[in-house]
C-alpha positions in Angstrom: -51.0 184.5 -104.7 -52.4 181.0 -105.7 -55.2 181.6 -108.1 -55.9 177.9 -108.9 -59.0 176.2 -108.0 -58.7 174.0 -104.9 -61.4 171.4 -104.5 -59.8 169.8 -101.4 -60.9 170.3 -97.9 -59.7 169.2 -94.4 -60.2 165.5 -93.7 -60.7 164.6 -97.4 -59.3 161.2 -98.4 -56.9 161.7 -101.3 -54.5 159.7 -103.5 -51.1 161.0 -104.6 -50.9 161.0 -108.5 -47.4 162.4 -108.9 -44.1 162.5 -107.1 -42.2 160.1 -104.8 -45.3 158.9 -103.0 -47.4 158.2 -106.1 -50.2 155.8 -105.5 -50.4 156.3 -101.8 -53.6 157.3 -100.0 -54.0 159.5 -97.0 -56.1 162.1 -95.2 -55.6 165.8 -95.5 -54.5 167.3 -92.2 -54.0 170.9 -93.3 -54.8 173.1 -96.3 -52.9 176.2 -97.5 -55.3 178.0 -99.9 -53.0 180.9 -100.5 -50.3 178.7 -102.0 -52.6 175.8 -103.3 -50.9 173.3 -101.1 -52.0 170.7 -98.6 -50.4 168.4 -96.0 -51.4 164.7 -96.1 -51.1 162.4 -93.2 -47.9 160.2 -93.4 -47.1 161.3 -97.0 -44.2 163.5 -98.3 -42.2 162.9 -95.1 -39.1 165.1 -94.7 -36.4 165.3 -92.0 -35.6 168.5 -90.2 -32.7 169.3 -87.8 -34.4 171.0 -84.8 -32.7 172.8 -81.9 -34.0 172.1 -78.5 -36.8 174.4 -77.4 -39.8 174.5 -75.0 -42.0 172.2 -77.1 -39.1 169.9 -78.1 -36.8 169.5 -75.2 -34.6 166.9 -76.9 -33.9 168.5 -80.3 -32.4 166.3 -83.0 -33.6 165.1 -86.3 -37.4 165.3 -86.6 -39.5 163.6 -89.3 -42.5 165.5 -90.4 -45.0 165.9 -93.3 -44.3 168.6 -95.9 -47.0 170.3 -97.8 -47.5 169.3 -101.5 -49.2 171.0 -104.3 -52.9 170.1 -104.8 -52.3 169.3 -108.5 -50.5 166.2 -107.3 -53.5 165.0 -105.3 -56.9 163.5 -106.4 -60.0 163.2 -104.2 -61.3 159.7 -103.6 -65.0 159.3 -104.0 -66.7 157.6 -101.1 -69.2 155.7 -103.4 -66.9 154.5 -106.3 -63.8 154.3 -104.0 -61.6 155.6 -106.9 -59.5 158.8 -107.4 -61.9 161.1 -109.3 -62.1 164.5 -110.9 -64.5 166.9 -109.2 -67.1 169.3 -110.5 -68.9 172.0 -108.5 -72.7 171.9 -108.8 -75.3 174.1 -107.3 -78.3 172.7 -105.4 -81.8 174.2 -105.6 -81.3 176.1 -102.4 -78.2 177.8 -103.8 -75.5 175.9 -101.9 -72.5 174.6 -103.8 -71.5 170.9 -103.5 -68.6 168.9 -104.9 -69.8 166.1 -107.3 -67.9 163.0 -108.5 -67.5 163.1 -112.3 -67.6 159.2 -112.5 -70.7 158.3 -110.6 -72.4 161.7 -110.2 -72.7 161.3 -106.4 -72.1 164.2 -104.0 -68.8 164.0 -102.2 -69.7 166.3 -99.3 -69.8 164.8 -95.8 -73.1 163.3 -94.9 -74.6 165.3 -92.0 
């Protein structure tokens, strides 16, 4: 369904660049690749009226994060500490890595 390129992964630090939470920074908690959306911690909060069930004995109005489109999010580079665009580059051994377009540093988690 979603044919767009999604450069975001779980636990990435991102900044919201559009919408009601513009300028806020958070960590990605869930990614939906089929619809090009992602959930960000404590961002895009919505209220839902929930009936009591086994997980939620009380019921009532629950506040939760809603997924937002990845085009409204920008990855934050760990080296320059800014919201940056990303390019995919291939290493000598053939593995693909995400690279910051501002400083040229790899964004992948250091292992």
